[in-house]
C-alpha positions in Angstrom: 0.2 0.1 -0.1 1.6 3.6 -0.7 1.6 6.3 1.7 0.2 9.8 0.6 2.9 12.4 1.7 1.2 15.5 3.8 0.5 18.1 1.6 -0.4 22.1 2.5 -2.0 24.9 1.5 0.1 28.0 3.2 -1.7 31.1 3.6 -0.1 34.4 4.5 -0.6 37.6 5.0 1.1 40.7 2.6 4.1 41.5 5.1 4.8 37.8 5.8 4.6 36.8 1.8 7.5 39.5 1.2 10.0 38.2 4.0 9.1 34.6 2.6 9.4 35.8 -0.9 12.8 37.1 -0.1 15.2 33.6 0.9 12.9 30.9 -0.6 11.3 29.9 -4.2 8.6 28.2 -4.5 10.2 25.0 -5.6 11.5 24.6 -2.4 8.4 25.1 -0.6 6.6 22.4 -3.0 9.5 20.1 -1.8 8.2 20.9 2.2 4.9 19.9 0.7 3.2 23.1 0.3 1.0 23.1 -3.1 -0.1 26.2 -3.0 -0.1 29.6 -1.4 -2.6 31.6 -1.0 -2.8 35.8 0.0 -5.2 35.6 3.6 -6.5 39.0 2.3 -8.2 37.5 -1.2 -11.4 35.4 -1.4 -10.6 31.9 -1.1 -11.7 28.5 -2.4 -12.5 26.3 0.4 -10.5 23.0 1.0 -12.5 21.3 3.9 -10.3 17.9 3.1 -6.4 19.5 2.7 -4.5 21.2 5.6 -3.4 24.9 5.7 -0.4 26.4 7.4 -0.8 30.2 8.2 2.1 32.0 8.1 1.1 35.6 9.7 1.7 39.0 11.7 0.0 39.7 14.7 -1.9 42.2 12.9 -5.8 43.1 13.7 -6.2 42.5 9.8 -4.8 38.9 9.9 -6.2 38.1 12.9 -9.6 38.9 12.2 -9.3 37.6 8.8 -7.7 34.1 10.3 -10.9 34.0 12.4 -13.5 34.5 9.6 -12.0 31.4 7.8 -13.9 29.4 10.5 -17.2 30.8 11.2 -18.8 27.3 11.8 -17.8 23.6 11.0 -19.9 23.6 7.5 -18.2 26.7 6.2 -14.6 26.0 7.7 -12.0 27.1 5.2 -9.6 24.3 5.8 -9.3 20.9 7.5 -6.3 20.8 10.0 -4.7 24.1 10.7 -1.1 24.8 11.8 -0.6 28.1 12.6 2.4 30.5 12.8 3.0 34.0 14.0 6.1 35.9 13.1 6.3 37.4 16.6 5.2 36.6 20.2 1.3 37.1 20.1 -0.6 38.7 22.8 -2.8 37.5 25.3 -6.0 39.4 23.6 -4.6 37.6 20.4 -4.6 34.1 22.4 -8.2 34.5 23.9 -9.7 35.9 20.2 -8.2 32.6 18.8 -9.8 30.5 22.1 -13.3 31.7 21.6 -13.4 30.6 17.8 -14.2 26.6 18.7 -14.4 25.9 15.2 -11.1 27.4 15.0 -9.8 25.6 18.1 -10.6 22.5 16.7 -8.9 22.1 13.9 -5.6 23.8 15.1 -2.5 21.1 15.2 0.1 23.8 15.4 0.6 26.9 16.9 3.6 28.8 17.4 
């Protein structure tokens, strides 16, 4: 039986996309299982069976858009979620994420 490699969609805000683009090429990301890069600020297709990696700054806009991706189980943007912030997050941000039960149930990594 052949095992399927994990694949992810990388979701970034504008600032983290500029950082990422400054030192990595798309082909390098493909080698890590990234199948697509999507901008958090755009309307995106829902992928209920694919995990997402969010690489974000701790801005109000990015946080609001992240939370908006998971309004309820039926309308969740992605399957499992791996969230990485570019800096330490505040208690307020942690509290807001903790209040979104749909998102919280899907979080596999939070750094």
